[in-house]
N, C-alpha and C positions, 0 to 999 in steps of 0.2 A: 479420326484418331483422339482417344482421350486426353494422352499425355506425347508431346513431342519430344523425342530423347534429347539428353544435353549431349551434344557432339562436340569434340574438342575442336580448336580453332584451326588447328593444321589439316584436320578433313574436313572443315566446311567448304572449301574450293571443288574437292571432287563431288559433294554431293551438292552444292550449285547447279556444278556442269552437269550432272546425271539426273536430276529429280525432273519430272515431267511438269511441263507448263504450257499455258497457253500465251500467244502472244495477241493482244488486240489493238493495239498501233503501231501498224507497221504500213508507210506510204510505197506500193509496190515501185514506184518511180523513182524515190529515194533511195533503193538498194540496186541501184545500176551502177555496177562499179567502172571505174574508168578503162578497163581494159574490154568489157562487154560495149562501153561505150564507142570502143575504136572500131572494134570487129562489126558491130552493127552498121557504122558510120561506112565502113568500108563496103559493107554486103550491100547497102541501100546507095552509094553514091553520094552521101552527104559530107558536104565539107565540115570541119569542125577549127573555131577559130585557137586550137592549140596543136603544136607541132607532133605531143606524144604524149604517152601516158603518164608520165612523169611529170609535164608540165601541166596537165590538166590536175593532178593530185596537189602540188603546190598552188593552186587557184582555190582550194578547200579550205580557205583561211577566211572566217566569216566573224560578223562583230555584230550580227544581229539578225532575226529572221529574213529580214528584208533582202541583206546581202547575200545569204543562203539561198532564197528562190529565185533570185537573179540567175545563178548558176544552175540550180535544178530546174528551170525550164529549158536552159539552154542544151543539158543533157539530154533530154525527154524527146529532142528533135530528133535522134536517130531513129526513132520508134515510128514505122511507118507501115508495115507488113504485121498479120494475124501473127505468123511466127516470131516475129519480134518482141511481141507481147509475150507471148508463150515463153521464150527465151530468158527474158528478164524474169518471169516470174518462177521458171523452171529452177534459176541459180540460186532463188531468194528460198525455196522451198525446200532444196537442198541444204543450204545452210544451216535452216531453222530445222530440218530433222536433225542434223548433226547435234543441234544445241537440246534435243530432246524436247522440241515444240512440239506438241501433240494436237495443239488447235492452234490454226492461223485464222484472223478475221481481217482479211487483206482491205486496205483503203487503194481506189483508184481515183483519179481525175480525169476523166473523159473530158473536160473542155481544154484542155493541156493540148488534146490531140485532134478534136473536132473542130479548135479553132485554126489547126494547120491543114485542114482539109482532110483527115484521118478519119472515115467512118464510126460512129458506134459501134457498129456491127464487128467491124475490125478489132476494135480494142476488146470488148467482152468476150470475143471468138476467142482470142488469145490468152486471156487470163483465166476464162472459166475451162479451157481445157486442160490448164495446167494444175490447176485446183482439182479438177478429175484426176488426172493422173497422180497426185500426190498420194492419195491413196497407199500408189504402193513403195512410198516411203514411212506409211505410219502416220500420217498427220491427215487431219481433218480440215481443209481449207475452204472458206466462203470468202465472197467479196463484199463490200460495203461502198458504193458510188459517193463522192463527196463532192458537192459544187464549190466552189473557188469565191471566197467571201468578198473580194477584191472587185468581183464582176457584180452585175445588176440581178436581183431577183427574179427579173424577165429572163435572164440568159440561163439561171436555174432551172425557171421552168422550161423553156427550151431544151435544156438537158434532159429533164424527166421524162418529157415526151419522147424526147429520142430514144430512150431508155427503156421506157414501158413495153415496149415488143419483147424485150428477152429480160421481163420481170422474174423469171424463174431462175435467173440465173446470178442475181444478186440480193441480199437479205435484209439489206438497209442502206442507209444515207446516212451521209456525214457533212462536216463545213471544216472547211480548211483554207490554208494561206492567209495573208496577212490578217491578223489579228486589230491591231490597233486601227481605232475607226471606222471600224467595220463592227457593230455590234451584233448578238444575235437576232435581234428582232427586226432587223434587216431583212429576213428571210422568215417570218412568220407565215405566212400565207404559203411559201411553198413546201414549209414542213407541215402546215395542216394536212394539206395534199396527199403528202408521202405518207403520212400516218395515214388517211381514207384506203389507201393501197395497200395497208398492211406493212409496211416496213418498218424494222428496225429503225430508232433513232438515235444518232449522237451527235455532238457538236465540240470542235475544238473551243475550251474557254479557259480564261485562267492561266494562260502561257505567260506572253507578254500583256496581255491585256488584264482589266482590273478584276476584283470579285464580282461587280457589278455585271460582268459580263456573264459568270456563271450562274448568278441567281436569273438573268434572262434568259440561259440556255434550258436552266429547267423549268422555270415559270411561263415564258411565253413560246417557246419552241420545244417544250417538254419532251426534253430527251431522256432517253433512260440510262446515259453514261456519260461522262466527262470527259473529253480528250485534253491531258494535261493536269489543268486545275493547281500547280501548286501556288498560285496566289491566292487560295481560299484560307490559308494559315492567316492572312490580313483581318480577316473576318469572323471573329468569333461566332455567331449567330450562324454563320456560313457554315463552319465548320460544324456546327451541330446539327443542323438541316441535314448536311451530308451525312453524318454518322445515325442520323435515325431513320432516314429512308434508305439506307444501305444505300447508296448512287457509287457504282463503281467510277474510281479514277484510273485513267491509263497514265502513268507516270514514266517519262523517258529521262532518266537521269543523265547518261552521256549527249544525249541532245540539248538539254538543260544547262550544261556546262559549255559547251561548243557556241551555243547562241547567248552565252554571257548572263543566263538568267541567273546564274548562282556563280559567283569569281571562282569558287574553287569547289571541288567535288566532295569534300569534308562539311561543306555548307549546305549541303543539300538537305531540305527538311523531311523525305521520307520516315524516317523516323516518329518525327514530329505527326506527320499525319496517321501512320499506324496507331501510335500510342493514342491517339485521340478517338479511335475507332474506327476513321473511314476504310474504306474497302480499297484500299492503293493497289496496285498491280504495277509490276517493272515491265516497260517495252524499251523495242530499240528506236521508233521512229523513223528515222531515216539513214540507217546503218552503213551505206556506202558513203555518207558523208559525213556522220557523226562519231565515226572510230570505232563500233562497234556493233555487232548484233548481240541476243539477247543475253548470251553467258557471258560474254564483254562487259554486257551492262550490270548484270549480277556481281560477276566477279572485282570489278572493279568499285563499285558501290560498297557491297558491304566490306574490302579492302579500305575503303576511304571513312566510313563511316561506323566501323565497329558493331555492325547488326550481327546478329548470331543467328542458328538452327531454327530459333523459336521465329523469329520473323522472316525466315526464307519460308518456312511452311506457310504460315499466313499468306504471304506473297504469292504463291502457289496455285494455294488452295481460293484466294482470292479471284486470280486469272480463270478459274475453271466456273466458278460460282458467278464473274462478273461477265462472264460469257453467253453468247444467244446460242450454242450449244442446244441439245434436246437435254431435258431433264436425266433420262437415261445416260445419254453419252457424259455428261457431269458426272453422274456418280461412277461412271468407270473411272471416268480422269480420275477423281479422288481416291479412289482405290489403289489405282497405279501409284498415286504420291505416296498412301499410308505407307503401303507394299516399300517405296525407295526409303521411307526415313524408316520403318521397321528395322532395313537391312543396315541402316549407316551403324 
């Protein structure tokens, strides 16, 4: 599209909600709503340390990344059978389709489950079936396996070996969990191995960790995409590098707010990233815990920061161009985006 039409601010929310978009930063375990946690706990006979859904919801009061992760791992304890993983992913995919997400690249944390005695095959079978069925919803969904960075590289290697028999069911690997004190270079060798297996490479960096972690993710792990990356604005040389190389950043505004990366949404630096020419995108991260799926992230962030239709187009187009979809699919997504803006 040569020119994005000026859209009156009162019509912007409807456009944000209806425009096609890709989600590139969604932890599927972080989409587990309290209602589904309780339903799966009952189905599997798992005892929870909460009396009801409302008590669990009240526990979603995080002060930092670690306080969130503690409850995140407790919630995942109800996932035991392939159908549990399917139901979790299917619930997310239905919400994504309602938000006009047409491409979802979904993170999953197998170590959270294999540590509890759940087989890798159980995890991947349920998730991959849901991704396959997502075509019925108009969503192209793929899986990205994430290593937990608070664990050792040896454990990451063991996880990779367990997953390789199912290599055709995931397209890449990532790095998540507690960032501070766990720099990307801790996982140099396992990322080298993943590259040899032809997997796409991404990593969380610069959420709570410093810009140095973003440099390491790029230069040591050689990732294609930075998850979060909002601390990059503290390093002008890094900002220039990210812009010049067109490295996508998968920014998660409501997550950043909930985990106190920014005290208020009005202070989020998404506009600064876009103005510097970076390939920034908007994503939901762990939406059940952080107060919103894709459209909530767009609507609340735009309302708080005053971003306009030109920014909306950039963000949606960045999400497609930053995805690992085939070039022909990316072109189709952009054509749909252009049509949505032409009709605005």
